N, C-alpha and C positions, 0 to 999 in steps of 0.2 A: 565484332570479335570480343570474346570474353577476356576479362582482365586476368592477371596471374592468380589473384586470390580466388576468383571464381573457379578457375581450372583446378587449383589445389583442393578447394572445398569439394568439388565433384569427385576428385581422385580419392579423398579420404572417405567420402560416402560409399564409393565403390569398394574400398578396402573393408569397411565395416560390414557391408552386405556380404562380401565374400567370406569374412571371418565368422560371422554369426550363422551363415549357412553351413559352414564346416563343422561347427560344434556349438552347443549351448553354453559352454564354459570356455571362454577364450581370454587371452591377454594379447593385445596389439601393442607392439613397440615401434614407435616412429623414431627415426634417427637422422641426424645431419651433422657430419663431422664428429666431434666429441659429445654433442648434445643428444639427449634422448628423452622421450616422453612415453609413458605407458598408460594404458586404459584396460582395466579388468572388467569384463562383461559376463553376466550370467543371465541368459534368456533375454528379457527386456529391461534388465537393470544394469546400471553401472555401479560396481561394488567399490572400486577404488581407482584413483589416478595418482601418478607420481611423475616426477621430472627432475632433471639435473639442475634446473634453475631454482635457487632458494626462494625467490619471490612467488613461485608457484606451489610451494609446499604448504600443506594444510596448517602445520604448526606456525609457519611464518605469517600466514594470514590471520591466525589467532593473535599473534603478537602485534601486527599492524592495526588490528581492531581493538587493541588494549584489553583483550580477554585473557591474556596470560603475561606474566612477568618474564623478562629476558632470562633471568637465572633459572626459572622453572622450565622454560623451553630448552635451555642448554642441558639441564639435568636429564630431561626426558629423552632428548636425542642422543645422549651419550651411550645409551644401551645398544645391545646387539639385536634388538627386536626388529621385526619387519616394519616397513612404514605404516601399514594399516594397523598394526598392533600398537605402535606409538600413538596413532590418532585415538584409538580406543582408550589408552591410558590417559591421554590429555583430557578427553571428554569426561571421563569418570572423575578425574581429579578436580576439574573446574566446575563440575555439576552443571554443564550446559543443557539448556532445554532443547527439545527436538527442533524448534524453529531456528534457534541460533546455529545449531549444527548444520541444518539444511542450507541456510543462507551462506555459510562459509564454504561448504562443499560445492554449492552451485557457483559461487564466485571463483573457486579454484578451477572448476571446469571451464568457465568462460575465459579466464586468463590463459589457461593452457591452450585452448583452441585458437585464441587470438595470436599467441606466440607461434603456434604451429604454422599458421597461415602467413607468417612473416618470413619463414624459411624460403630460400630461393629454390631448393629442391629437397626432396625427402625420400628416405628409404623406409621400408616397414618389414616387420617380421610378425607372423601369427603363431602363437604358442597355445597349445591346448593343455599344457601341464602347469600345475601350480597357479591356476587362474581362478580356482573356486573358493579361496579363503574369504569368508564373509566377515567383514568387521561387525562388531556387536553394537558399538555406540553410534556409528554412522549409518543411518538408514540409506538404502540405495537411492540413487537418482534414476529417473526413468531414462532409458536409452533415447527416447524421443526428444529429450532436452538437448542432447548432443547433436542429433539429426537436425533439430530446429536451427541451431546455430549455423550449421553448414548449408541448409536449404535456403536460408536467407540470402546467402551469397550465390548459391547455385540452384535456383528453382528448377524443377524438372520440366524440360521442354514438352515431353509427351503429355504430362498432366495439364500444362497450360493450354495445349491444343485441345485437350478433352473439354476443359472448362469453357474455352472460347466457343467450341462447337455446341456446347450444351448450356450456353449462358442464360437461356430462357427456362431452364429446368430448376426445380427445387432441390436443394441439398439440405440434409439434416445432420445434426450432431449424433455421433454414435454414443448412446447412453452408457454402454459398457466401458467407455474410456474416459468418462467425465472425471473420475478421481485422478487420473494422470494429467488431464488437461488443466485442472484447477491449480496444479502445482508448477506449471511451466512459466518461465519468466517472459511472459508476452509483453510486447511493447504496445503503445496506444493504438496503432493502426491494426495490429493483429487482433487485439481485444475488440475493436470496433467491428471488424469484419465478422468475427464469431458471433457478436451480439446481433448483427443484422441477419446472419444465417439462422440463428435461434428464433428471430422474429419472422421467419418464413418469407424471406426475400430472396429472389433469384440473383445470381451474379449480375445479370443485366440491370435489375432494379437497383442494386447497390451502386453500380457504376453511374446510373442515371441520377442518383442523389448529388453527384458532383463533388463529394468530399475528397475522392481520390480519382486519378485518371483511370479509365477502363482497363488498360493493360495491367496496371498495378493491382487493381481489384482481382483480375483473373489470376495474376501471379500469386497473390496471397491465398486465394481460395485453393489454388493448385498445391501450395505447400501443405495445407491442412489435409487435402485429399491424399497427398503422398504419405503423410504421417498416419493416415487411417483414421483421422478424427471425424471426418464427415463422409457421408455416403449419399448416393442419389436417392431421391424420394420419387415414388411413382405417381404421386398426386399432382394435379395441376395447381399452380400458385393461386392463392386468393387475391382478388383485386380490392384493396381497401378503398372505402368511400372517401371522397374528398372532404376534408374537415371544413366545418362551417366557420366563417370568420368570427373571431371573438368580438363580443360587444364591450367596448370600453366602459368601465364604471363611471358614473357621474362624479365629478369632483365637488366635494363639499368644503367650502372655505373654513379655515380654522382661525379663531381669534386668540389674542393673548389672554382674554378672560377664560376661554375654554381650557387653555394650557394651565393656567393658574388653578382653576377648579380641580382639574385632574391631579395635579401635583399635590394639592392639599389633601385630596382623598387618599391617595396612595401613601402619603407620609403618615397620615393618621392610622391607616391599616397596618403599616409596618411597625409603628409604635405599639399598637395593640398586640401584635405578635410576640413582643418581648415578654409579655405577662402570661402567655399561654404555654402549656406543655405540648408535647408532640401530638397527643390525642386531641386536645382542644383545637389545634390548628385545623383538623379535619372534622370538626363538629362532632366529636365522639368522646367517650369516657373509657377508662381502662376496664371497667366492669362490663360495659356494653360494646366491647370491641367486635368488629365484624370485618373480615379481610376483604370481602366483596365491596362493602360500603367504603372501606378505606381507598380502594382502587378507583371507585367511581368519583368520590369526593376529590381525590388527588388530581385526576385528569380535568375535572371541572374547574378547580382552582388554577391549575397550570394554564389552562386555556384562557381563563378570564384575565389573569395577571401576567401573561407572557409578554416580555419586552417587545417582541416583534410586532405585536398588535398595536403598540403605541409609537413605533418609530416614525410614523408619518407626521407626528407632531414636532419632530426635530429637536426635542429637549433632552440634553445630556443628563439633567437631574432626574427626569422620569426614567430614562433607561437605566441609570445607575441604581436607583432604588428598587426597580422591578427586577433587575438581575440579582440583587441581594435577596429579595422576596422569593424568587424562584429557587435560589440556592437553599434557602431555609425549607421550602416545600420538599425539595429533593432529599435533603438530609433527614428530615422527619420521616418521609415516606420510606426511604431506604432502611431506616432502623425498624420501623413497625412492620414492614412486609416480610422481614427475615425473622423466623421464630426464635433463633438463638439470640440475635441482637435485641429483639423485643423483650425477651426474658431478662437479659442483662439490664435493659433500661427500666423494666418493671421493678427489678431488685433495687436499683438506684432510687426509684421513686419511693419505695417502701422504707428504705433505710436512711434516706437523706432527711435532715432536719428541716431544710427549706424545700419548697416546691421546685422541682427541676424544670424551670421555664426555659424558653429560648435564650433569654438574657443570661440566666445563671449557667446554662450549659455552655454558652459561648465563653464565659469567664473561665470555667473549669477546663473546657476543651475536651473533646472525645479522646479515647485511647488511640495510640498509633495505628493499631490494626483496624479500628473503626474508620479512621481517616483513609487508610489504604483502600478499604472496601468502597467507601463513598466515592473516592476518586475513580475507581474502576467502574462503578455503576454509572457515574456521570459520563465517563468515556464511551461506554457502550451506547448510551442514549444519544450522545453527540454523533457517534459514528453512524448510527442508524439514520439520523436526520440528514447527514451528508448524503447517504445513499438515496434519500428521497429528495435531494437537492434543496433542502430547507436549511440553507447555510446560516442565515441570521439566527435561527433557533438553535442550531448546533453550537454556535459560539458560546452561548451561556453555559451549556453543560461542559464543554471542553475547557472553557476558562476556569471552571471550578476544579476540574481534574489537575490542571497545571498549577493552580494556586496551592493545591495540596501536595502534589508531587512535581515540583519544578525541575527535577533532574531526570524526568522520564522522557526519553527521546520521542517515543511514539505519541505521547500526549501532545507534546509541542508541535510535532509535524502535522498532526490532524488539525490542531487549532490554527496553525499557520495556513493550512489549505482552506479551511472554512472561511477564515478572514480574507484570504486572497480573492474570494468570490463576492465579497461585499465591499464596494468602493471605499467607504469611510474607514475600513479597518485594514486597508492594504499596507499602510506603513507599519502597523503593528505586526502584520503577518510576516514581514521580513525578519523581525526580531525573533519570532518563534521558530521560523525555519533555520536561522543561524544557530539558535540554541540547540535545536534537535541535532544539527550536524556536529556541533561541538561535543555533544554527548555520545553520539553514534555516527562516525564519519563514513560508514559503509553503506548507508541506505541510498541507492541511486535515485529512487523516486523523489526524495527530498531535494536533491540537486536539480532535478528536472522541473519540479514545481517552483523552486526558487528562481530558476532561470526564466521560466515563463512569466513570473511576477515582474522581474526586471525588464523583460522584453515588452510587456504591456505598459510599463512605465517609461519606455524609450531609453532605458539605461543599457545601451548596447554592450559596452565593455564588461559590465558586471554580469549581464546575461551570458555572454560568451564564456566568461570565466567559470560560471556555475555549470554550464553544459560541458566544458572541458573537464571539470572535476568529476562529473558523472562518467565521462569516458575513461578517466583514470581507474575507476572501479569496474566499469563494464565497457571495455574498449570498442566493442562492436555495436553499441547501443544506437539503433537507427534513429530514434527520436532525437537524441542529442546531436547526432551528425546532421540530421535534416535541419534542426533549429539553427545550428551554426551556419550552415549553407544559406539558409533563408535570411539570416541577419546580415551576412556578408553581401548578399544580393541587394538588400535594401540599402545598405551603406553605399554601394556603388551607384545605385539609382538616385540617391539623395545627396551624393557628394560627401557622405560621412557625417552629415549634420543630424544629430539626435538631440531632442530636448530632454528635460528631466522633470518628472513629477515629484520625485523624492528629493528634497533639498537637504544635502548633507552639510 
């Protein structure tokens, strides 16, 4: 028997289907007692949502996320303008970027749907008048995002039966809908299922991997089938060959003399760098500069002196010096590869009385805009390395970004994530996750990663608190809900006894 929320979710989906079939431009108003919530739809887009609840107002969410001052919000809402017109005015005044606007709009939709499903009963009205006013500052959300929230609770039985009957068939992603799919707030399980479908696995093969129960796999595939994101492929699935077992590398013992010799070598190299300019670091001169050679020499040096190559020696001194060396490589490379920044550096070389060496540049310090660009370049490289699962290498780049821009929430979050994947950095990962949350408390993923960090460290209370905080921003987040259920189950089986790896 379906629970009450599943029944309500199915009813709302039915209302949406009925409304959009009636007209391309509609406003659906749901009501219970004196409370109401409205959704403006145009084709496959959600233009605007509104509610009697102040906590579900767009402007109130801006205030909660510290994007607007209370006095400015009060002034904006005192006008007689329509709600979406006030949103546009707020966005224009605050100069919010498209990503910020979308995040707040998406959060508003999640909150509204969660509150709607808490009502014991609901009535609805479909209006085809005054539903086509399109906000300028707020880009529309895809209607699929609303449907996804509801299908999670009320997966379509007919589609589940179809997937179950065709579990040995291939399904492929509809390339025409990839732009919509990329912007949906997918949880970890949904993202995993889509990646396995993209990898040309059948539902049966995905279920056989054992990461999720078969029925849950069929249910998730059915949801994406109902949303129109996947379609049946007429080709037979390819059977991948069994991978050959890896041959473990032979262990070579490392002596204290080896470590001392390496430490001496890299210390001398670092001292030599202080007397070189940016060109000399890459064995070039200003007059004989070549962009292709710069790139080749940069990658050769970064590979030779990358800290990850030397971590096997277990020396903090080696790691510290090499991280400094890598940061200098990155700084010099970022300047010389950019024509405008290279020109500024050349001008400084020509006008300065002293040779602009690494040491002298460190004393004078680059300009603020130069530092911002260096931080961004390092962030992009660190993020790319995370995608390649090269976490130890990513740490060096992301640490540099955070050193330059310590108040950037995204830089701290990514550094925390990379550190959480490397055992010796897990304690420091906590610090960066907390700093990211302090700067931007609305990022649900940061709470999830922090919760998993605590969970792996057997800090059950802290883990649950982090997952509960994620639910405060995204009340129906299935990852957070599952993690809390799992921790509660482990507590019961172990009598509530959890050790702690982090000593506070």
